[in-house]
C-alpha positions as CSV (number, residue, x, y, z in Angstrom):
1,M,110.1,49.2,111.7
2,K,109.7,52.5,113.5
3,K,111.7,54.4,110.8
4,K,109.6,52.8,108.1
5,S,106.4,53.8,110.0
6,L,107.5,57.4,110.4
7,L,108.4,57.6,106.7
8,L,105.0,56.2,105.8
9,I,103.3,58.8,108.0
10,L,105.3,61.6,106.4
11,L,104.3,60.4,102.9
12,I,100.7,60.3,103.9
13,I,100.5,63.7,105.7
14,T,102.7,65.7,103.3
15,P,100.1,66.0,100.6
16,F,97.6,67.1,103.2
17,F,99.8,70.0,104.4
18,M,100.5,71.0,100.8
19,S,96.8,71.1,100.0
20,A,96.1,73.1,103.1
21,Q,98.4,76.0,102.0
22,Q,96.6,79.2,101.3
23,T,96.0,79.7,97.6
24,A,97.0,83.0,96.0
25,G,93.4,84.0,95.6
26,D,92.6,83.3,99.2
27,F,95.7,85.2,100.3
28,F,94.7,88.2,98.2
29,E,91.2,88.1,99.6
30,T,92.7,88.2,103.1
31,I,94.7,91.3,102.2
32,S,91.6,92.9,100.8
33,N,89.6,92.2,103.9
34,K,92.4,93.7,106.0
35,Y,92.2,97.0,104.0
36,A,88.4,96.9,104.4
37,E,88.9,97.3,108.1
38,I,91.1,100.4,107.8
39,E,89.3,103.7,108.6
40,A,92.2,105.9,107.6
41,Y,95.9,105.8,106.8
42,T,98.9,107.8,105.7
43,A,102.0,106.5,103.9
44,S,104.9,107.6,101.8
45,F,104.9,106.7,98.1
46,K,107.3,106.8,95.2
47,F,106.7,106.2,91.5
48,T,109.6,105.2,89.4
49,T,109.2,104.8,85.6
50,G,111.0,105.4,82.3
51,I,113.3,103.1,80.5
52,R,116.2,103.9,82.8
53,G,114.0,104.2,85.9
54,N,115.0,107.8,86.4
55,I,111.6,109.5,86.3
56,I,110.6,109.7,89.9
57,Q,107.5,111.1,91.7
58,E,107.1,110.9,95.4
59,G,105.2,112.3,98.4
60,T,102.5,111.3,100.9
61,I,99.2,109.4,100.6
62,Y,96.3,110.3,102.8
63,Y,93.3,108.0,102.8
64,K,90.0,108.0,104.7
65,S,87.2,105.5,104.3
66,P,85.2,105.0,102.2
67,N,86.4,107.1,99.2
68,L,88.6,110.0,100.3
69,L,92.1,110.0,98.8
70,R,94.8,112.7,98.5
71,M,98.4,112.5,97.3
72,D,100.6,115.4,98.2
73,Y,103.8,115.4,96.1
74,T,107.2,116.6,97.2
75,N,108.5,115.7,93.8
76,P,107.2,117.5,91.7
77,E,106.9,119.9,94.6
78,N,103.4,121.0,95.5
79,Q,101.6,118.8,93.0
80,V,98.4,117.4,94.3
81,F,96.0,114.5,93.4
82,C,92.8,114.6,95.4
83,V,89.5,112.6,95.2
84,N,86.4,113.0,97.3
85,S,82.8,112.0,96.8
86,R,82.2,115.0,94.4
87,K,85.2,115.5,92.3
88,L,88.7,114.6,91.3
89,S,91.3,117.4,91.5
90,I,94.8,117.3,90.0
91,Y,97.0,120.4,90.5
92,V,100.1,120.6,88.3
93,P,102.2,123.5,89.5
94,A,104.6,123.2,86.6
95,H,101.8,124.4,84.3
96,G,99.9,126.4,86.9
97,T,96.8,124.3,86.0
98,L,94.1,122.6,88.1
99,F,92.4,119.7,86.3
100,E,88.9,119.0,87.8
101,Q,86.5,116.1,87.0
102,T,83.0,116.0,88.4
103,I,82.1,112.7,90.0
104,N,78.4,111.9,89.3
105,S,78.0,108.5,90.9
106,E,79.5,106.0,93.4
107,E,80.7,104.0,90.4
108,D,82.7,107.0,89.1
109,A,84.2,107.5,92.6
110,L,85.1,103.8,92.8
111,T,86.8,103.9,89.4
112,L,88.8,107.0,90.2
113,E,89.9,105.9,93.7
114,T,91.5,102.6,92.6
115,S,94.9,104.3,92.5
116,G,94.7,104.3,96.3
117,F,95.0,101.0,98.1
118,T,91.5,100.4,99.4
119,S,89.4,97.2,99.7
120,Q,87.3,98.5,96.7
121,G,90.3,99.0,94.6
122,L,91.6,95.6,95.5
123,A,88.2,94.1,94.6
124,L,88.6,95.4,91.1
125,F,92.0,93.8,90.9
126,N,90.4,90.6,91.9
127,S,87.7,90.9,89.3
128,N,89.9,91.9,86.4
129,Y,93.0,89.9,87.0
130,S,94.0,86.3,87.5
131,I,96.1,86.0,90.6
132,S,98.9,83.5,91.4
133,Y,102.1,83.4,93.5
134,V,105.3,84.4,91.7
135,N,107.5,81.8,93.5
136,G,105.1,80.1,95.9
137,P,103.5,81.1,99.2
138,N,106.7,81.9,101.0
139,L,108.5,85.1,102.0
140,E,111.3,86.3,99.7
141,V,113.5,89.4,99.4
142,L,111.9,92.5,97.8
143,D,114.8,92.8,95.3
144,D,118.6,92.3,95.0
145,D,119.3,95.6,96.7
146,N,116.6,95.4,99.5
147,P,116.6,92.4,101.9
148,E,113.1,93.2,103.2
149,E,111.0,90.0,103.0
150,V,107.7,90.1,101.2
151,Y,105.1,87.8,99.6
152,K,104.9,88.2,95.8
153,L,101.8,87.8,93.7
154,R,101.5,87.9,89.9
155,L,98.4,89.5,88.4
156,V,97.5,88.8,84.8
157,P,94.6,90.6,83.1
158,R,91.6,88.6,82.1
159,K,90.9,90.9,79.2
160,F,93.2,92.7,76.8
161,S,91.4,96.0,77.5
162,E,93.3,96.3,80.8
163,P,96.2,98.8,80.5
164,F,98.8,96.5,82.0
165,S,100.0,93.1,80.7
166,R,101.0,92.0,84.2
167,I,101.4,93.3,87.7
168,I,103.8,92.0,90.4
169,M,102.4,92.9,93.9
170,S,104.7,92.6,96.9
171,I,103.0,92.4,100.3
172,T,104.8,92.8,103.7
173,S,104.7,90.0,106.3
174,D,102.1,92.0,108.2
175,G,99.8,92.3,105.3
176,F,100.3,95.7,103.7
177,I,101.1,96.3,100.0
178,R,104.7,97.3,99.7
179,R,105.3,97.5,96.0
180,L,103.5,97.3,92.6
181,V,105.5,96.7,89.5
182,S,103.1,97.2,86.6
183,T,104.1,96.4,83.0
184,T,102.3,98.3,80.3
185,R,101.4,96.9,76.9
186,T,104.5,98.6,75.5
187,D,106.7,96.8,78.1
188,E,107.4,99.9,80.2
189,E,107.6,99.3,83.9
190,I,105.9,101.6,86.4
191,I,107.0,100.9,90.0
192,L,105.0,102.2,92.9
193,D,106.6,101.8,96.4
194,I,104.6,102.3,99.6
195,V,106.4,102.7,102.9
196,D,105.8,104.0,106.5
197,I,102.1,103.2,106.5
198,D,100.3,104.5,109.6
199,V,96.8,103.0,110.0
200,N,96.2,105.0,113.2
201,A,96.2,108.3,111.3
202,N,93.6,111.0,112.4
203,I,92.7,112.9,109.2
204,D,90.1,115.6,109.0
205,S,87.7,115.0,106.1
206,K,88.1,118.7,105.2
207,Y,91.6,117.9,104.1
208,F,90.1,116.2,101.0
209,D,88.4,119.5,99.9
210,Y,91.3,120.8,97.8
211,D,91.6,124.5,96.9
212,A,94.3,125.3,94.3
213,P,96.2,128.6,94.3
214,P,94.0,131.4,93.1
215,T,96.4,132.0,90.1
216,A,95.8,128.5,88.8
217,T,94.0,128.0,85.5
218,T,91.1,125.5,85.9
219,L,90.2,122.9,83.3
220,T,86.9,121.2,84.2
221,D,85.6,117.7,83.2
222,F,88.8,116.8,81.4
223,L,88.1,113.1,81.5
224,F,84.5,113.0,80.5
225,T,81.4,115.4,80.5
226,N,78.0,114.9,82.1
227,E,76.6,114.5,78.6
228,E,79.0,111.7,77.7
229,V,78.1,109.9,80.9
230,K,74.4,110.2,80.1
231,E,74.9,109.0,76.5
232,G,76.9,106.0,77.8
233,D,74.0,105.1,80.1
234,E,71.4,105.1,77.3
């Protein structure tokens, strides 16, 4: 009788525990809220792309709330990607060229900073993509060669205008984004790995005012001009 009663109790409470599990959307919101509390951080990054995964870019990310982002590359050496409240700067030493884009509004700054992992960037993911677990709400290995345990989310775009057909986001057990595997519309994978994150970083805001070498050729407003922005608003 006791065995039957225990079995009956298990059958009754199991659906309750299953329904109480955090949904992928709720989990993603928890991660976004965690990033919203970060004042500044540094981390190492690595981009891997190409059909054979042999095109690699790597370096260090510097972020300071609310919209300061800088990526210093060690490969390609001395390449820099920098965003502040006024402009986007990309220095490509291989061509001796500095690309600069004036930022005219908070909306422009928000769009340009989504390459950094901020609560604002994650909010755009949440708005533009449907989010689900890859294999359920449990920890699993990062990949066959790396036993590190992560949670994995699948992001599928709500609109075809998004550049990626899907994104697999891996999140560490302590709630930091570890890897993004983004698949383009042409089925090319772009892998971004983030490691060694330090949320206690003390970064001077002046570090996000980038000055390229004096010999660099400067190309301004290479994404859009002020006139194009005004026309788009009319």
